[in-house]
C-alpha positions in Angstrom: 24.6 -9.2 12.2 24.3 -11.9 9.6 25.1 -15.5 10.2 25.4 -18.5 7.8 22.0 -19.6 9.1 20.1 -18.4 12.1 19.9 -21.4 14.5 18.7 -22.2 18.0 18.0 -25.3 20.0 14.5 -26.3 20.9 14.2 -26.3 24.7 11.7 -29.3 24.7 13.4 -31.6 22.2 17.0 -30.5 22.2 17.0 -30.5 18.4 18.5 -27.7 16.3 16.0 -25.4 14.7 16.8 -23.2 11.7 15.4 -19.7 10.9 15.6 -17.3 8.0 15.6 -14.5 10.6 15.7 -14.6 14.4 14.8 -11.4 16.4 15.5 -11.8 20.1 14.3 -9.3 22.7 15.0 -6.4 20.4 14.3 -2.8 21.6 15.1 0.5 19.8 15.2 4.0 21.1 15.9 7.3 19.3 16.9 10.6 20.8 14.1 13.2 20.7 13.4 16.7 22.1 12.0 15.0 25.3 14.9 12.6 25.6 15.1 9.0 24.5 11.9 7.8 22.7 11.2 4.0 22.9 10.0 2.9 19.4 10.3 -0.8 19.7 10.1 -2.7 23.0 11.3 -6.3 23.6 10.4 -7.8 20.2 11.0 -11.5 19.8 10.0 -13.0 16.4 11.2 -15.8 14.1 10.8 -16.3 10.4 11.2 -19.9 9.2 12.9 -20.8 6.0 10.4 -20.3 3.1 7.8 -18.6 5.4 5.7 -15.5 4.4 5.2 -13.2 7.4 3.4 -9.9 7.4 4.0 -7.2 10.0 0.9 -5.1 10.6 0.2 -2.1 12.7 -0.8 1.6 12.8 1.4 4.2 11.3 4.3 5.0 13.5 4.3 1.7 15.5 7.8 0.8 14.4 7.2 -1.6 11.5 9.7 0.0 9.2 12.1 0.6 12.0 12.1 -3.2 12.8 12.6 -4.0 9.1 15.6 -1.7 8.9 17.1 -3.4 11.9 16.7 -6.8 10.3 18.2 -5.4 7.1 21.2 -4.2 9.0 20.6 -0.5 8.2 20.6 0.3 11.9 21.4 -1.4 15.2 19.0 -2.3 18.0 19.4 -0.6 21.3 19.0 -3.9 23.0 18.6 -7.5 21.9 20.0 -9.3 18.9 19.1 -10.2 15.3 20.5 -13.0 13.1 19.6 -13.8 9.5 20.3 -16.5 6.9 22.9 -14.3 5.0 22.3 -10.7 3.9 18.7 -9.9 3.4 17.4 -8.1 0.3 15.3 -5.0 0.9 12.5 -3.6 -1.3 10.9 -0.2 -0.5 7.6 1.5 -1.2 9.5 3.6 -3.8 11.1 1.6 -6.5 14.5 3.4 -6.1 15.6 2.5 -9.6 18.3 4.4 -11.3 16.6 6.4 -14.0 19.7 6.7 -16.2 19.9 2.9 -16.4 17.6 0.5 -18.3 15.5 -2.0 -16.5 18.0 -4.7 -17.3 21.0 -2.6 -16.2 19.4 -1.9 -12.9 19.2 -5.6 -12.2 22.7 -6.2 -13.5 24.0 -3.6 -11.0 22.7 -5.9 -8.2 24.3 -8.9 -9.9 27.6 -7.1 -10.2 27.6 -6.2 -6.5 26.9 -9.8 -5.8 30.1 -10.7 -7.7 28.4 -12.4 -10.7 30.8 -12.3 -13.7 30.0 -9.8 -16.4 29.6 -12.5 -19.0 26.7 -14.0 -17.0 24.8 -10.9 -16.0 22.8 -10.2 -19.1 21.4 -13.7 -19.2 20.6 -13.7 -15.5 18.9 -10.3 -15.7 16.7 -11.5 -18.6 15.8 -14.6 -16.5 14.7 -12.4 -13.6 12.7 -10.1 -15.9 10.9 -13.1 -17.2 10.2 -14.4 -13.7 8.4 -11.1 -12.9 6.7 -11.3 -16.3 8.5 -8.4 -17.9 10.1 -10.4 -20.7 11.4 -8.1 -23.4 11.8 -5.1 -21.0 15.6 -5.3 -20.6 16.3 -2.2 -22.7 13.4 0.0 -21.4 14.2 3.1 -19.4 12.5 3.8 -16.0 10.3 6.6 -17.5 8.9 4.1 -20.0 7.6 1.8 -17.3 4.3 2.1 -15.4 4.3 2.1 -11.6 3.5 -1.6 -11.5 6.3 -2.4 -14.0 8.7 -0.4 -12.0 8.0 -2.3 -8.8 8.4 -5.6 -10.8 11.8 -4.4 -11.8 12.6 -3.5 -8.2 11.4 -7.0 -7.2 13.7 -8.6 -9.8 16.6 -6.5 -8.6 15.9 -7.6 -5.0 15.8 -11.3 -6.2 19.1 -10.7 -8.0 20.8 -10.5 -4.7 20.1 -14.2 -4.3 19.2 -13.7 -0.7 17.2 -16.3 1.3 15.2 -13.5 3.1 13.3 -10.7 1.2 12.3 -7.7 3.3 9.4 -5.6 1.8 8.4 -2.2 3.2 4.9 -1.5 1.9 6.0 -2.0 -1.7 2.6 -1.7 -3.2 1.1 1.1 -1.1 1.4 3.7 -3.9 -0.2 1.6 -6.6 -3.9 1.6 -7.7 -6.1 -1.2 -6.4 -6.1 -3.3 -9.6 -2.4 -3.1 -10.1 -1.8 -3.9 -6.5 -4.1 -6.9 -6.7 -2.2 -8.2 -9.8 1.1 -7.8 -8.0 -0.2 -9.7 -5.0 -0.8 -12.6 -7.3 2.7 -12.2 -8.9 4.4 -12.0 -5.5 2.6 -15.1 -4.3 3.6 -17.0 -7.4 7.3 -15.9 -7.1 7.4 -16.7 -3.4 6.1 -20.2 -4.0 8.5 -20.8 -7.0 11.6 -19.5 -5.3 10.8 -20.6 -1.7 12.4 -17.3 -0.4 11.4 -16.2 3.1 9.4 -12.9 3.1 9.0 -10.4 5.9 6.4 -7.9 4.5 5.4 -4.6 6.3 2.0 -3.2 5.6 -0.8 -1.2 7.4 -3.4 -2.7 5.0 -5.2 -5.5 6.9 -6.6 -7.2 3.8 -3.2 -7.1 2.1 -1.7 -8.8 5.1 -4.2 -11.6 5.2 -4.2 -12.0 1.3 -0.5 -12.7 1.3 0.8 -14.1 4.5 1.1 -17.5 6.2 1.3 -15.6 9.5 0.2 -12.1 10.5 2.0 -10.3 13.3 0.3 -7.3 14.8 2.4 -4.6 16.5 0.9 -2.4 19.2 1.1 1.4 18.8 4.3 3.0 20.0 6.3 1.6 21.6 5.8 -1.3 19.2 5.3 -4.6 21.0 3.9 -7.8 19.5 0.3 -7.7 20.4 -1.0 -10.8 18.7 -0.2 -13.3 15.9 -2.5 -15.2 13.5 -1.7 -18.2 11.5 -3.5 -17.9 8.1 -4.8 -21.3 7.1 -6.7 -20.1 4.0 -5.5 -22.0 0.9 -3.5 -20.1 -1.8 -4.3 -18.7 -4.3 -6.4 -16.3 -2.3 -8.4 -13.3 -3.6 -8.6 -10.1 -1.5 -12.5 -10.3 -1.8 -12.7 -14.0 -0.6 -15.1 -14.4 2.3 -12.5 -16.2 4.5 -10.0 -13.3 3.8 -12.7 -10.8 4.7 -13.7 -12.6 7.9 -10.2 -12.8 9.3 -9.5 -9.2 8.2 -12.5 -8.0 10.3 -11.1 -9.9 13.4 -7.6 -8.4 12.9 -9.0 -4.9 12.2 -10.9 -5.0 15.6 -7.7 -5.8 17.3 -5.9 -3.0 15.5 -8.6 -0.6 16.4 -8.2 -1.6 20.0 -4.5 -0.9 19.9 -5.0 2.5 18.3 -7.7 3.3 21.0 -5.3 2.3 23.8 -2.5 4.4 22.4 -4.8 7.4 22.1 -5.7 7.2 25.8 -2.0 7.5 26.9 
C-alpha cells in the first residue's frame, strides 16, 4: 500500500514526478442484497507534495470510501494506491480517548510512532501550541469545547509525522463561527507544515475556502466529474466574492450530478 514516495514518470518529458498520493484506476464494490454494488468507478487522482485537495460530492457518492482506501483501512476492488508513507486520518468525530488528557491523547500517537518517552511531553506541548491550545495539556476531553476537541484531534494527527493528512468532514458538526475559525487555523497549519491534505466535504463553500484544487465526484458510482484549480489568494474568507462566485459554479455542477443520479 504505502511506498517511500509515490513516483511516476512523465510520458512527455521522461522525468520522474513525485506525489504525496497516487490513485490509479481505482474501483470499489461492496456486496449488497442485489449483488455487488459499485461505489467507486475508475478513479485516477494525484495529490502533489504540499498540495491541498478537497473531494466534493453528494452524500453517498463514495468520498469517505475513497479516503478509507487511501488510508489503507480497506482495499480497492481494482486499481492501485501509493502514498508518501503512512497517511494520518482525521474524522468528523474527534475520537479522543475520554480517560486521557489532551496531552496524553497526543502522546499516544507519539508512542505508536516510536518517539522516546522522554521526548513525548515536550513534543505534545509543541503540537498543542501549534493548534493554539497552549496550556491545555492536562485538560480532560469533557473540559474542552467541540472546536477545542477537533484541535486536539488535529494535533494528534500531526503527531504521526505523516506527509499526507486525510480529513473526513472534520468540521461538519461544528457551528458556523467555530468552523470558520478552524478553517483559518487549518490553512495556517497547512502552510506552516507543508503537509499534503486530502479533505472530504459536501460543503461547496468549505471546499473552495480551503483548497488549491476541488475535485467533484459524481453520484454513485463515484467517478471524477470535474476538477477546478482555485487561484484565489490565501487567506480567503468564506464570504469573499471570488469564493462565492466559484462556489455558485461548482454548486450548479453538483446539482447536475444529483439530478442525473435521480433519473437512473
